[in-house]
NUNULUM-663746 format. One record per residue (C-alpha): residue in one letter; x, y, z. Coordinates in nm, 3 decimals. Example, Ala and Ser with C-alpha at 12.3 -4.5 7.8 and 13.67 -1.06 7.14 Angstrom:
2
TIDREN | A | 1.230 | -0.450 | 0.780
TIDREN | S | 1.367 | -0.106 | 0.714
END
This chain:
493
TIDREN | M | -2.809 | -0.970 | 0.053
TIDREN | E | -2.533 | -0.889 | -0.236
TIDREN | T | -2.474 | -0.533 | -0.046
TIDREN | L | -2.367 | -0.756 | 0.263
TIDREN | N | -2.180 | -0.998 | 0.059
TIDREN | A | -1.960 | -0.708 | -0.106
TIDREN | L | -1.939 | -0.560 | 0.217
TIDREN | L | -1.787 | -0.877 | 0.381
TIDREN | A | -1.532 | -0.899 | 0.078
TIDREN | G | -1.428 | -0.545 | 0.183
TIDREN | F | -1.405 | -0.657 | 0.550
TIDREN | A | -1.144 | -0.874 | 0.411
TIDREN | V | -0.958 | -0.636 | 0.222
TIDREN | A | -0.954 | -0.376 | 0.484
TIDREN | L | -0.836 | -0.606 | 0.799
TIDREN | T | -0.522 | -0.726 | 0.615
TIDREN | P | -0.219 | -0.624 | 0.794
TIDREN | Q | -0.118 | -0.348 | 0.498
TIDREN | N | -0.435 | -0.216 | 0.484
TIDREN | L | -0.517 | -0.144 | 0.891
TIDREN | L | -0.150 | -0.006 | 0.887
TIDREN | W | -0.294 | 0.271 | 0.621
TIDREN | A | -0.584 | 0.315 | 0.791
TIDREN | M | -0.405 | 0.368 | 1.119
TIDREN | I | -0.158 | 0.652 | 0.934
TIDREN | G | -0.403 | 0.817 | 0.795
TIDREN | C | -0.626 | 0.833 | 1.131
TIDREN | T | -0.312 | 0.937 | 1.272
TIDREN | L | -0.191 | 1.209 | 1.057
TIDREN | G | -0.579 | 1.312 | 1.041
TIDREN | T | -0.637 | 1.368 | 1.381
TIDREN | A | -0.317 | 1.560 | 1.398
TIDREN | V | -0.401 | 1.797 | 1.099
TIDREN | G | -0.744 | 1.864 | 1.254
TIDREN | V | -0.571 | 1.970 | 1.555
TIDREN | L | -0.313 | 2.202 | 1.393
TIDREN | P | -0.530 | 2.519 | 1.294
TIDREN | G | -0.506 | 2.616 | 0.948
TIDREN | V | -0.357 | 2.294 | 0.807
TIDREN | G | -0.656 | 2.071 | 0.731
TIDREN | P | -0.711 | 1.729 | 0.545
TIDREN | A | -0.741 | 1.911 | 0.232
TIDREN | L | -0.377 | 2.047 | 0.224
TIDREN | T | -0.266 | 1.705 | 0.387
TIDREN | V | -0.397 | 1.455 | 0.118
TIDREN | A | -0.274 | 1.733 | -0.134
TIDREN | L | 0.074 | 1.759 | -0.010
TIDREN | L | 0.091 | 1.364 | 0.033
TIDREN | L | -0.034 | 1.298 | -0.350
TIDREN | P | 0.322 | 1.285 | -0.496
TIDREN | A | 0.452 | 1.087 | -0.234
TIDREN | T | 0.161 | 0.789 | -0.284
TIDREN | A | 0.220 | 0.787 | -0.654
TIDREN | K | 0.380 | 0.452 | -0.631
TIDREN | L | 0.185 | 0.289 | -0.356
TIDREN | D | -0.087 | 0.053 | -0.394
TIDREN | P | -0.432 | 0.217 | -0.443
TIDREN | T | -0.628 | 0.053 | -0.217
TIDREN | G | -0.415 | 0.124 | 0.062
TIDREN | A | -0.354 | 0.488 | -0.012
TIDREN | L | -0.673 | 0.555 | -0.055
TIDREN | I | -0.804 | 0.416 | 0.271
TIDREN | M | -0.519 | 0.636 | 0.383
TIDREN | F | -0.646 | 0.943 | 0.268
TIDREN | A | -1.040 | 0.865 | 0.379
TIDREN | G | -0.863 | 0.828 | 0.706
TIDREN | I | -0.709 | 1.154 | 0.693
TIDREN | Y | -1.033 | 1.324 | 0.612
TIDREN | Y | -1.236 | 1.181 | 0.888
TIDREN | G | -0.949 | 1.203 | 1.142
TIDREN | G | -0.931 | 1.574 | 1.051
TIDREN | M | -1.310 | 1.593 | 1.153
TIDREN | F | -1.240 | 1.440 | 1.470
TIDREN | G | -0.905 | 1.635 | 1.553
TIDREN | G | -1.073 | 1.997 | 1.506
TIDREN | S | -1.284 | 1.949 | 1.788
TIDREN | T | -0.957 | 1.973 | 2.006
TIDREN | T | -0.861 | 2.290 | 1.893
TIDREN | S | -1.184 | 2.450 | 1.895
TIDREN | I | -1.291 | 2.354 | 2.257
TIDREN | L | -0.903 | 2.414 | 2.442
TIDREN | L | -0.801 | 2.728 | 2.234
TIDREN | N | -1.149 | 2.880 | 2.060
TIDREN | T | -0.953 | 2.813 | 1.731
TIDREN | P | -1.130 | 2.588 | 1.480
TIDREN | G | -0.880 | 2.331 | 1.354
TIDREN | E | -1.113 | 2.286 | 1.028
TIDREN | S | -1.408 | 2.551 | 0.881
TIDREN | A | -1.680 | 2.309 | 1.038
TIDREN | S | -1.564 | 2.312 | 1.418
TIDREN | I | -1.644 | 2.698 | 1.416
TIDREN | V | -1.969 | 2.607 | 1.635
TIDREN | T | -1.801 | 2.346 | 1.844
TIDREN | A | -1.593 | 2.696 | 1.987
TIDREN | I | -1.897 | 2.864 | 2.086
TIDREN | E | -1.997 | 2.594 | 2.357
TIDREN | G | -1.682 | 2.399 | 2.403
TIDREN | N | -1.423 | 2.672 | 2.475
TIDREN | L | -1.677 | 2.786 | 2.760
TIDREN | M | -1.713 | 2.460 | 2.900
TIDREN | A | -1.316 | 2.429 | 2.888
TIDREN | K | -1.313 | 2.764 | 3.088
TIDREN | Q | -1.527 | 2.646 | 3.372
TIDREN | G | -1.314 | 2.364 | 3.423
TIDREN | R | -1.520 | 2.086 | 3.170
TIDREN | A | -1.294 | 2.025 | 2.877
TIDREN | G | -1.281 | 1.626 | 2.957
TIDREN | P | -1.648 | 1.609 | 2.920
TIDREN | A | -1.667 | 1.832 | 2.599
TIDREN | L | -1.380 | 1.665 | 2.435
TIDREN | A | -1.549 | 1.311 | 2.525
TIDREN | T | -1.886 | 1.407 | 2.377
TIDREN | S | -1.741 | 1.540 | 2.066
TIDREN | A | -1.515 | 1.235 | 2.056
TIDREN | I | -1.805 | 0.933 | 2.136
TIDREN | G | -2.070 | 1.200 | 1.905
TIDREN | S | -1.800 | 1.153 | 1.648
TIDREN | F | -1.804 | 0.822 | 1.660
TIDREN | I | -2.161 | 0.711 | 1.661
TIDREN | A | -2.248 | 0.954 | 1.390
TIDREN | G | -1.954 | 0.833 | 1.177
TIDREN | T | -2.099 | 0.440 | 1.208
TIDREN | I | -2.461 | 0.510 | 1.136
TIDREN | A | -2.362 | 0.747 | 0.841
TIDREN | T | -2.101 | 0.468 | 0.719
TIDREN | L | -2.408 | 0.219 | 0.752
TIDREN | L | -2.635 | 0.484 | 0.524
TIDREN | L | -2.342 | 0.479 | 0.263
TIDREN | T | -2.340 | 0.105 | 0.260
TIDREN | V | -2.742 | 0.120 | 0.233
TIDREN | M | -2.732 | 0.369 | -0.037
TIDREN | A | -2.477 | 0.325 | -0.251
TIDREN | P | -2.607 | 0.038 | -0.458
TIDREN | I | -2.878 | 0.235 | -0.500
TIDREN | V | -2.724 | 0.545 | -0.637
TIDREN | V | -2.494 | 0.293 | -0.856
TIDREN | E | -2.808 | 0.142 | -0.987
TIDREN | F | -2.976 | 0.481 | -1.061
TIDREN | A | -2.667 | 0.618 | -1.249
TIDREN | L | -2.596 | 0.301 | -1.466
TIDREN | K | -2.904 | 0.437 | -1.685
TIDREN | F | -2.708 | 0.748 | -1.735
TIDREN | G | -2.568 | 0.797 | -2.093
TIDREN | P | -2.331 | 1.094 | -2.209
TIDREN | A | -2.611 | 1.359 | -2.175
TIDREN | E | -2.699 | 1.260 | -1.867
TIDREN | Y | -2.322 | 1.267 | -1.738
TIDREN | F | -2.291 | 1.617 | -1.872
TIDREN | A | -2.587 | 1.779 | -1.716
TIDREN | L | -2.454 | 1.576 | -1.379
TIDREN | M | -2.128 | 1.759 | -1.422
TIDREN | V | -2.287 | 2.080 | -1.483
TIDREN | L | -2.538 | 2.037 | -1.136
TIDREN | A | -2.153 | 1.962 | -0.987
TIDREN | F | -1.989 | 2.296 | -1.099
TIDREN | T | -2.272 | 2.515 | -1.031
TIDREN | T | -2.340 | 2.381 | -0.652
TIDREN | V | -1.974 | 2.351 | -0.562
TIDREN | S | -1.911 | 2.697 | -0.733
TIDREN | G | -2.217 | 2.868 | -0.602
TIDREN | V | -2.212 | 2.752 | -0.259
TIDREN | L | -1.842 | 2.778 | -0.139
TIDREN | G | -1.695 | 3.134 | -0.110
TIDREN | A | -1.785 | 3.466 | -0.027
TIDREN | S | -1.997 | 3.496 | -0.321
TIDREN | A | -2.125 | 3.325 | -0.635
TIDREN | L | -1.954 | 3.521 | -0.865
TIDREN | R | -1.583 | 3.449 | -0.733
TIDREN | G | -1.668 | 3.090 | -0.692
TIDREN | F | -1.784 | 3.061 | -1.073
TIDREN | T | -1.461 | 3.276 | -1.162
TIDREN | A | -1.261 | 3.011 | -0.959
TIDREN | L | -1.440 | 2.754 | -1.146
TIDREN | F | -1.380 | 2.916 | -1.480
TIDREN | L | -1.018 | 2.908 | -1.404
TIDREN | G | -1.029 | 2.538 | -1.367
TIDREN | L | -1.175 | 2.446 | -1.681
TIDREN | A | -0.869 | 2.678 | -1.884
TIDREN | I | -0.640 | 2.472 | -1.708
TIDREN | G | -0.779 | 2.154 | -1.717
TIDREN | L | -0.799 | 2.214 | -2.121
TIDREN | V | -0.459 | 2.284 | -2.170
TIDREN | G | -0.259 | 1.999 | -2.343
TIDREN | I | -0.376 | 1.720 | -2.648
TIDREN | D | -0.738 | 1.731 | -2.704
TIDREN | A | -0.830 | 1.393 | -2.656
TIDREN | I | -1.061 | 1.340 | -2.941
TIDREN | S | -0.882 | 1.553 | -3.213
TIDREN | A | -0.569 | 1.507 | -3.103
TIDREN | Q | -0.481 | 1.861 | -3.152
TIDREN | P | -0.259 | 2.090 | -2.908
TIDREN | R | -0.470 | 2.320 | -2.722
TIDREN | F | -0.346 | 2.653 | -2.530
TIDREN | T | 0.004 | 2.519 | -2.465
TIDREN | L | 0.184 | 2.873 | -2.604
TIDREN | G | 0.416 | 2.657 | -2.800
TIDREN | V | 0.562 | 2.522 | -2.430
TIDREN | A | 0.669 | 2.150 | -2.526
TIDREN | E | 0.616 | 2.076 | -2.121
TIDREN | L | 0.238 | 2.151 | -2.152
TIDREN | L | 0.188 | 1.909 | -2.432
TIDREN | D | 0.098 | 1.676 | -2.143
TIDREN | G | -0.108 | 1.882 | -1.972
TIDREN | I | -0.106 | 2.023 | -1.617
TIDREN | D | -0.046 | 1.781 | -1.360
TIDREN | V | -0.362 | 1.805 | -1.104
TIDREN | V | -0.133 | 1.689 | -0.824
TIDREN | V | 0.087 | 2.038 | -0.893
TIDREN | V | -0.223 | 2.220 | -0.915
TIDREN | A | -0.382 | 2.083 | -0.585
TIDREN | V | -0.029 | 2.128 | -0.374
TIDREN | G | 0.014 | 2.444 | -0.559
TIDREN | L | -0.346 | 2.597 | -0.447
TIDREN | F | -0.349 | 2.452 | -0.093
TIDREN | A | 0.001 | 2.403 | 0.063
TIDREN | V | 0.186 | 2.682 | -0.119
TIDREN | G | -0.118 | 2.901 | -0.142
TIDREN | E | -0.171 | 2.853 | 0.260
TIDREN | T | 0.177 | 2.900 | 0.384
TIDREN | L | 0.256 | 3.226 | 0.169
TIDREN | H | -0.123 | 3.316 | 0.303
TIDREN | V | -0.010 | 3.234 | 0.654
TIDREN | A | 0.325 | 3.426 | 0.615
TIDREN | A | 0.185 | 3.698 | 0.488
TIDREN | Y | -0.126 | 3.779 | 0.717
TIDREN | E | -0.150 | 3.525 | 0.998
TIDREN | P | -0.195 | 3.780 | 1.310
TIDREN | R | 0.089 | 3.742 | 1.594
TIDREN | L | -0.200 | 3.715 | 1.825
TIDREN | T | -0.127 | 3.529 | 2.170
TIDREN | E | -0.329 | 3.251 | 2.235
TIDREN | T | -0.469 | 3.123 | 2.548
TIDREN | M | -0.504 | 2.725 | 2.575
TIDREN | E | -0.717 | 2.581 | 2.828
TIDREN | K | -0.586 | 2.282 | 3.022
TIDREN | V | -0.795 | 1.943 | 3.040
TIDREN | R | -0.860 | 1.946 | 3.437
TIDREN | G | -1.060 | 1.675 | 3.616
TIDREN | S | -1.169 | 1.383 | 3.460
TIDREN | V | -1.189 | 1.314 | 3.088
TIDREN | W | -1.516 | 1.100 | 3.096
TIDREN | M | -1.884 | 1.208 | 3.089
TIDREN | T | -2.131 | 1.210 | 3.416
TIDREN | A | -2.482 | 1.006 | 3.394
TIDREN | E | -2.612 | 1.366 | 3.332
TIDREN | D | -2.401 | 1.442 | 3.053
TIDREN | W | -2.462 | 1.121 | 2.902
TIDREN | K | -2.849 | 1.187 | 2.908
TIDREN | R | -2.824 | 1.545 | 2.772
TIDREN | S | -2.584 | 1.441 | 2.500
TIDREN | W | -2.727 | 1.108 | 2.323
TIDREN | K | -3.065 | 1.279 | 2.160
TIDREN | P | -2.827 | 1.555 | 1.965
TIDREN | W | -2.573 | 1.299 | 1.845
TIDREN | L | -2.886 | 1.139 | 1.670
TIDREN | R | -3.067 | 1.440 | 1.572
TIDREN | G | -2.692 | 1.564 | 1.474
TIDREN | T | -2.623 | 1.243 | 1.248
TIDREN | A | -2.982 | 1.314 | 1.094
TIDREN | V | -2.913 | 1.654 | 0.996
TIDREN | G | -2.544 | 1.587 | 0.869
TIDREN | F | -2.590 | 1.299 | 0.667
TIDREN | P | -2.826 | 1.437 | 0.395
TIDREN | F | -2.647 | 1.787 | 0.360
TIDREN | G | -2.310 | 1.576 | 0.295
TIDREN | S | -2.490 | 1.348 | 0.021
TIDREN | I | -2.566 | 1.644 | -0.190
TIDREN | P | -2.366 | 1.906 | -0.370
TIDREN | A | -2.435 | 2.156 | -0.066
TIDREN | G | -2.066 | 2.278 | 0.020
TIDREN | G | -1.921 | 2.066 | 0.317
TIDREN | A | -2.005 | 2.056 | 0.676
TIDREN | E | -2.053 | 2.410 | 0.767
TIDREN | I | -2.455 | 2.446 | 0.704
TIDREN | P | -2.532 | 2.153 | 0.875
TIDREN | T | -2.331 | 2.175 | 1.183
TIDREN | F | -2.483 | 2.547 | 1.250
TIDREN | L | -2.813 | 2.412 | 1.182
TIDREN | S | -2.760 | 2.155 | 1.447
TIDREN | Y | -2.680 | 2.421 | 1.680
TIDREN | A | -3.016 | 2.559 | 1.632
TIDREN | I | -3.206 | 2.311 | 1.658
TIDREN | E | -3.030 | 2.186 | 1.981
TIDREN | K | -3.080 | 2.570 | 2.111
TIDREN | K | -3.451 | 2.514 | 2.029
TIDREN | L | -3.518 | 2.179 | 2.127
TIDREN | S | -3.278 | 2.244 | 2.463
TIDREN | P | -3.492 | 2.179 | 2.825
TIDREN | H | -3.189 | 2.415 | 2.905
TIDREN | P | -3.174 | 2.665 | 2.671
TIDREN | E | -3.023 | 2.941 | 2.945
TIDREN | E | -2.700 | 2.770 | 2.928
TIDREN | F | -2.641 | 2.844 | 2.555
TIDREN | G | -2.374 | 3.103 | 2.507
TIDREN | K | -2.248 | 2.936 | 2.899
TIDREN | G | -2.103 | 2.626 | 2.788
TIDREN | A | -2.409 | 2.389 | 2.699
TIDREN | I | -2.306 | 2.049 | 2.613
TIDREN | E | -2.577 | 1.976 | 2.348
TIDREN | G | -2.442 | 2.272 | 2.130
TIDREN | V | -2.111 | 2.079 | 2.126
TIDREN | A | -2.285 | 1.697 | 2.083
TIDREN | G | -2.541 | 1.794 | 1.823
TIDREN | P | -2.274 | 2.012 | 1.559
TIDREN | E | -1.975 | 1.760 | 1.607
TIDREN | A | -2.212 | 1.455 | 1.511
TIDREN | A | -2.344 | 1.681 | 1.225
TIDREN | N | -1.994 | 1.735 | 1.129
TIDREN | N | -1.891 | 1.418 | 1.130
TIDREN | A | -2.183 | 1.257 | 0.962
TIDREN | S | -2.151 | 1.525 | 0.666
TIDREN | S | -1.787 | 1.450 | 0.581
TIDREN | T | -1.877 | 1.051 | 0.524
TIDREN | G | -2.191 | 1.168 | 0.333
TIDREN | S | -2.043 | 1.312 | 0.157
TIDREN | L | -1.864 | 0.977 | 0.012
TIDREN | V | -2.195 | 0.930 | -0.132
TIDREN | P | -2.144 | 1.164 | -0.440
TIDREN | L | -1.796 | 1.099 | -0.443
TIDREN | L | -1.788 | 0.761 | -0.519
TIDREN | T | -2.093 | 0.668 | -0.678
TIDREN | L | -2.103 | 0.947 | -0.910
TIDREN | G | -1.767 | 1.081 | -0.888
TIDREN | L | -1.867 | 1.417 | -0.765
TIDREN | P | -1.701 | 1.649 | -0.505
TIDREN | T | -1.901 | 1.817 | -0.243
TIDREN | S | -1.612 | 1.980 | -0.047
TIDREN | A | -1.251 | 2.077 | -0.057
TIDREN | T | -1.108 | 1.735 | 0.059
TIDREN | A | -1.348 | 1.521 | -0.131
TIDREN | A | -1.185 | 1.743 | -0.449
TIDREN | I | -0.844 | 1.642 | -0.338
TIDREN | I | -0.958 | 1.260 | -0.301
TIDREN | L | -1.068 | 1.262 | -0.656
TIDREN | A | -0.766 | 1.409 | -0.769
TIDREN | A | -0.617 | 1.094 | -0.574
TIDREN | F | -0.854 | 0.833 | -0.768
TIDREN | Q | -0.694 | 0.977 | -1.081
TIDREN | Q | -0.364 | 0.966 | -0.980
TIDREN | Y | -0.422 | 0.578 | -1.002
TIDREN | G | -0.603 | 0.616 | -1.330
TIDREN | L | -0.959 | 0.543 | -1.183
TIDREN | Q | -1.267 | 0.744 | -1.207
TIDREN | P | -1.530 | 0.696 | -0.923
TIDREN | G | -1.861 | 0.635 | -1.024
TIDREN | P | -2.073 | 0.321 | -1.142
TIDREN | Q | -1.815 | 0.179 | -1.327
TIDREN | L | -1.573 | 0.181 | -1.036
TIDREN | F | -1.823 | -0.050 | -0.815
TIDREN | E | -1.782 | -0.325 | -1.154
TIDREN | N | -1.423 | -0.305 | -1.230
TIDREN | S | -1.298 | -0.230 | -0.897
TIDREN | P | -1.546 | -0.350 | -0.603
TIDREN | Q | -1.248 | -0.481 | -0.407
TIDREN | L | -1.116 | -0.110 | -0.404
TIDREN | V | -1.448 | 0.047 | -0.340
TIDREN | W | -1.583 | -0.184 | -0.065
TIDREN | G | -1.244 | -0.222 | 0.089
TIDREN | L | -1.237 | 0.141 | 0.126
TIDREN | I | -1.593 | 0.146 | 0.268
TIDREN | A | -1.528 | -0.135 | 0.521
TIDREN | S | -1.217 | 0.096 | 0.651
TIDREN | L | -1.447 | 0.358 | 0.741
TIDREN | Y | -1.595 | 0.141 | 1.040
TIDREN | I | -1.234 | 0.038 | 1.134
TIDREN | G | -1.117 | 0.364 | 1.081
TIDREN | N | -1.391 | 0.506 | 1.369
TIDREN | V | -1.341 | 0.268 | 1.621
TIDREN | M | -0.929 | 0.360 | 1.565
TIDREN | L | -1.037 | 0.735 | 1.593
TIDREN | L | -1.220 | 0.718 | 1.939
TIDREN | V | -0.953 | 0.517 | 2.048
TIDREN | L | -0.717 | 0.757 | 1.943
TIDREN | N | -0.870 | 1.104 | 2.056
TIDREN | L | -1.020 | 1.012 | 2.411
TIDREN | P | -0.708 | 0.852 | 2.575
TIDREN | L | -0.443 | 1.042 | 2.396
TIDREN | V | -0.593 | 1.417 | 2.444
TIDREN | G | -0.284 | 1.523 | 2.609
TIDREN | I | -0.032 | 1.421 | 2.320
TIDREN | W | -0.210 | 1.617 | 2.066
TIDREN | V | -0.259 | 1.904 | 2.291
TIDREN | K | 0.086 | 1.915 | 2.292
TIDREN | L | 0.130 | 1.976 | 1.903
TIDREN | L | -0.025 | 2.294 | 1.937
TIDREN | A | 0.330 | 2.402 | 2.081
TIDREN | I | 0.507 | 2.366 | 1.720
TIDREN | P | 0.604 | 2.699 | 1.616
TIDREN | R | 0.393 | 2.831 | 1.335
TIDREN | P | 0.718 | 2.912 | 1.113
TIDREN | M | 0.881 | 2.590 | 1.139
TIDREN | L | 0.517 | 2.405 | 1.052
TIDREN | Y | 0.473 | 2.600 | 0.723
TIDREN | G | 0.832 | 2.579 | 0.641
TIDREN | G | 0.830 | 2.216 | 0.659
TIDREN | I | 0.521 | 2.234 | 0.469
TIDREN | L | 0.677 | 2.416 | 0.212
TIDREN | V | 0.991 | 2.185 | 0.202
TIDREN | F | 0.770 | 1.894 | 0.160
TIDREN | A | 0.556 | 2.048 | -0.095
TIDREN | T | 0.897 | 2.113 | -0.312
TIDREN | L | 0.999 | 1.779 | -0.290
TIDREN | G | 0.694 | 1.628 | -0.373
TIDREN | A | 0.651 | 1.816 | -0.691
TIDREN | Y | 0.996 | 1.776 | -0.814
TIDREN | G | 0.960 | 1.391 | -0.787
TIDREN | L | 0.657 | 1.344 | -0.961
TIDREN | R | 0.859 | 1.391 | -1.313
TIDREN | Q | 1.192 | 1.560 | -1.184
TIDREN | S | 1.103 | 1.869 | -1.395
TIDREN | W | 1.231 | 2.197 | -1.312
TIDREN | F | 0.901 | 2.298 | -1.514
TIDREN | D | 0.719 | 2.124 | -1.250
TIDREN | L | 0.830 | 2.338 | -0.982
TIDREN | F | 0.808 | 2.671 | -1.207
TIDREN | L | 0.414 | 2.548 | -1.220
TIDREN | L | 0.425 | 2.470 | -0.827
TIDREN | Y | 0.515 | 2.836 | -0.733
TIDREN | L | 0.364 | 2.983 | -0.967
TIDREN | I | 0.028 | 2.841 | -0.895
TIDREN | G | 0.079 | 2.904 | -0.520
TIDREN | L | 0.108 | 3.258 | -0.599
TIDREN | L | -0.222 | 3.235 | -0.782
TIDREN | G | -0.387 | 3.070 | -0.431
TIDREN | F | -0.237 | 3.349 | -0.243
TIDREN | L | -0.442 | 3.570 | -0.421
TIDREN | M | -0.731 | 3.417 | -0.425
TIDREN | R | -0.714 | 3.339 | -0.065
TIDREN | R | -0.622 | 3.735 | -0.014
TIDREN | Y | -0.926 | 3.843 | -0.198
TIDREN | D | -1.175 | 3.564 | -0.057
TIDREN | F | -1.192 | 3.333 | -0.398
TIDREN | P | -1.274 | 2.970 | -0.306
TIDREN | V | -0.981 | 2.733 | -0.436
TIDREN | A | -1.210 | 2.394 | -0.459
TIDREN | P | -1.385 | 2.505 | -0.743
TIDREN | V | -1.057 | 2.526 | -0.959
TIDREN | I | -0.948 | 2.162 | -0.883
TIDREN | V | -1.335 | 2.094 | -0.965
TIDREN | G | -1.312 | 2.250 | -1.305
TIDREN | M | -0.970 | 2.083 | -1.374
TIDREN | I | -1.072 | 1.742 | -1.300
TIDREN | L | -1.444 | 1.730 | -1.410
TIDREN | G | -1.391 | 1.983 | -1.678
TIDREN | P | -1.218 | 1.762 | -1.944
TIDREN | L | -1.486 | 1.461 | -1.839
TIDREN | S | -1.766 | 1.706 | -1.920
TIDREN | E | -1.619 | 1.818 | -2.258
TIDREN | Q | -1.615 | 1.425 | -2.327
TIDREN | Q | -1.934 | 1.384 | -2.249
TIDREN | F | -2.089 | 1.683 | -2.441
TIDREN | R | -1.900 | 1.605 | -2.748
TIDREN | R | -2.022 | 1.220 | -2.719
TIDREN | A | -2.385 | 1.323 | -2.655
TIDREN | L | -2.373 | 1.532 | -2.943
TIDREN | S | -2.240 | 1.289 | -3.182
TIDREN | I | -2.494 | 1.037 | -3.100
TIDREN | S | -2.790 | 1.306 | -3.154
TIDREN | Q | -2.591 | 1.406 | -3.491
TIDREN | G | -2.540 | 1.739 | -3.353
TIDREN | D | -2.907 | 1.835 | -3.194
TIDREN | M | -2.879 | 2.050 | -2.910
TIDREN | T | -3.210 | 1.953 | -2.762
TIDREN | V | -3.076 | 1.614 | -2.636
TIDREN | F | -2.959 | 1.782 | -2.345
TIDREN | V | -3.361 | 1.870 | -2.270
TIDREN | S | -3.535 | 1.602 | -2.411
TIDREN | H | -3.425 | 1.347 | -2.197
TIDREN | P | -3.586 | 1.360 | -1.825
TIDREN | I | -3.287 | 1.285 | -1.623
TIDREN | S | -3.061 | 1.543 | -1.791
TIDREN | A | -3.347 | 1.773 | -1.833
TIDREN | T | -3.417 | 1.780 | -1.461
TIDREN | L | -2.993 | 1.820 | -1.365
TIDREN | L | -3.007 | 2.101 | -1.589
TIDREN | L | -3.320 | 2.262 | -1.422
TIDREN | L | -3.167 | 2.200 | -1.108
TIDREN | S | -2.840 | 2.346 | -1.178
TIDREN | L | -3.031 | 2.685 | -1.318
TIDREN | V | -3.224 | 2.695 | -0.942
TIDREN | V | -2.883 | 2.688 | -0.794
TIDREN | V | -2.758 | 3.000 | -0.994
TIDREN | F | -3.068 | 3.220 | -1.030
TIDREN | G | -3.272 | 3.046 | -0.698
TIDREN | P | -3.096 | 3.283 | -0.460
TIDREN | W | -3.089 | 3.564 | -0.640
TIDREN | L | -3.504 | 3.560 | -0.741
TIDREN | W | -3.556 | 3.476 | -0.341
TIDREN | R | -3.347 | 3.793 | -0.230
TIDREN | R | -3.591 | 3.968 | -0.524
TIDREN | L | -3.898 | 3.840 | -0.361
TIDREN | R | -3.816 | 3.948 | -0.048
TIDREN | S | -3.724 | 4.297 | -0.103
END
């Protein structure tokens, strides 16, 4: 009953005209960036961080959430019509969706994708509503040792899963940790790693790092390596709606995809790619028409798209309750919270209940908005694909520059922006993941504070981290994440 009352209070916040407008803007932007190949919600949220610094936190975070799950909706359009996933989580959708489009069934493919995303998003939001208070109640038992161990688990999972190898992931993480330590030490008040530069005494702004890595780095990479290939776009012919047979073949994959996607999003497993591939494999195994897979099976679109959306909603469970991001976009949204002086976690539910429950309530509203935006207006989204890439990324670079300069009107921020952008370009060039840099930069100083507090309370006794059952379990899980894959390969060989 307490959860229901909190959710109703959240709807009172989310249904105000101002917040409804922010939700609509977020959903519209999210769908647009999902459609545009290579842009994605992480880049968009990073780009908007400077512009939203003075906005009301609730409205801005509702908009960012709309961009996040709107990007999951919009990514399927490009996958189906162009065979070019707008988001990495939409790769599986392209396998069967584009083949359906070639057969003149682009409409049913887009419909099963949109309806499946709506159903999965709604069920996942219900699960988030139920699970969040339970996780918060458990997290309130955490002391400094437990929080430090939890952040170590976040470091290892995000770095170990994202990227081509664990070594590259941990290299990116340690780079983020180093950036996060620049500035005045919060406990001793001594300057660290400032190289005598006065502008670094306040530290490096996370917004500058996020915009540099995602916006500037991506733009430079596209300019240098984007292949000049002619892309063929399939037209939406016939009815956009689904037949009775399509409905019959889609509803079970929607539910199974939700069941697969939500748990993967809720644990630090590195995003929606794994559950979408897993959902595709399950549907291929259970389908009464396995011979259609590889030729345009509707189940191969319905299941993975549901898993994709359920996973993105599930990632908000650890983000809101524990302050742990499990994907690149979640890491940027964590930066958005910190921009407003907020730290997601159990204290957020106690100190800012209107904000957090208003954000959760907006997910229900946003799912309805996205269903309306995606099906009837598919023709408009398709036209976005006609925007020339040079103009698109040139505009992104201009907005990134204006946004970074607008933070403090500092030339030094612009210098850092392009220096970090060049670093982001090199990381993409050599296949280093950029999300661990943001995670390390944000959680690094927090983990250091918890580590020092735990040692202060225990009077310097390092065994405090293994003598507490919760922290010992979390550290053991971290070791499993780091060494488990290596041991598994050794045992199999």
